[in-house]
N, C-alpha and C positions, 0 to 999 in steps of 0.2 A: 835651269829654263834650256827646253830644247830649242836650238836657234833654227829657224827657218829659212827656203831656198833664198828668200829675198834678203833677208839678215846675211847668209854668206855672200850672197852680191856685192852689198855693200861694203864688207870687210874688204873682198877681194878688191873692188873698185879704190879702196882706201888704201891698200898694198899698193896698187897700180900706181897711182897718182904719188904716193911718196917717195917712189923711185925717179919719179920724173921731176919732182918740184922739193923745195925744202920744208914748206909748209902746205897743209890740206886743210880746206875750209869746204863747209857743206856747198857754197856756191860751185866750187872745183867739182863735185859730184853732179850737181844740175847740169854743169856746161856739159861732162863727158857723156852723161847719160840720157840726158833729156828729160828726166823725171822734172815734175814740178818740186818746187820750193818746200810747199807744204808736206809733200809726199816724203821728200828727203828730211828736212827738220825732224819731223816726227821718227822716221827710221833710226836717223842718228841719237836722238832721245833714249829710244830704246833700246839702242845698243850700249847707250852711256850706262842708261840704269840696270842693264845687265850685266856691266862689267866688263865690256868687250873693248871699250875706246873710253880716250879721256877727252874732253874738250877743256882748253884753257880759258882765260880772259878775255886773249884776243880772238877766240872762236878758232883756234886751230884743233885740228882732230890728230889723236896720236893713240894707236892702236896698245890696247893693254897686251900682257904676256899671250893670255888665252885666247884674244882677238887676233894675234899675229898667228898663232899656230894655227889656227882657222883658216886665216886668209893664206897663208902661205900653202897650207894642205890643198885649198880649192884651186890655187891658183898654179899648184904642180899639177894636178889632176886636168885643169884645163889645157894645160900646155904640151903636156905629154898626150892626150887624147887628141887633141888638134892634128898634131905630128902625125900620129897613127893614124888618123883618117886621111890626111894629105897623101901619107906614103901608100895609102891602098887606090888613089884615084879620086879622091872627094875633092872638088875645087876649094881653094883655100877659103873664101868666104863662108862656103856652107859647111865646111869642116870646122871652124872656128864658132858658127852658130850650133851645131850638133854637140860639141865638145861642151859648150855652154850648159847643155840640157842635159847630158850624161854626168858631169860631174858633180853633181849635188846627189844623185840618185846610186851611183856605181857602190858596191860594197868594197870596203878595205880590202877583203882577199881578193876579190876579182882585179882591183886596181894592182894590187901588188903583183900578182900572176903576169899581168899584163907589163908592168915595168921589170920583171925578170926575163919576160919571154925577150924584152927589147936588149936586156944587157947581153943575154946568152946569142943573140942574132946578129948584134953589132958588130 
């Protein structure tokens, strides 16, 4: 199954939440994103069915290896792109918002070129 942008966003949100707290539940995603409970529930169940995360008997969400790999890739893109945009003068909030849009569409080759450029010029 090809993961859509919204699925990538949910995986990234779960990763970020898991770095902030010991256990992550769907309600934490609701509180973080402002999405409705039914929307989050549907997305979480689709991600579970696709093998990107596990839900235990207490409702705690855990990323599978493939889910974690995607979440970490998206999060890395987000943080690096936001930093690059800020470094060229984009205000923080706009840089974060624009990085969020770019992170899902940028090719691996272009992103690698950006990372290599940063390494060479840092």
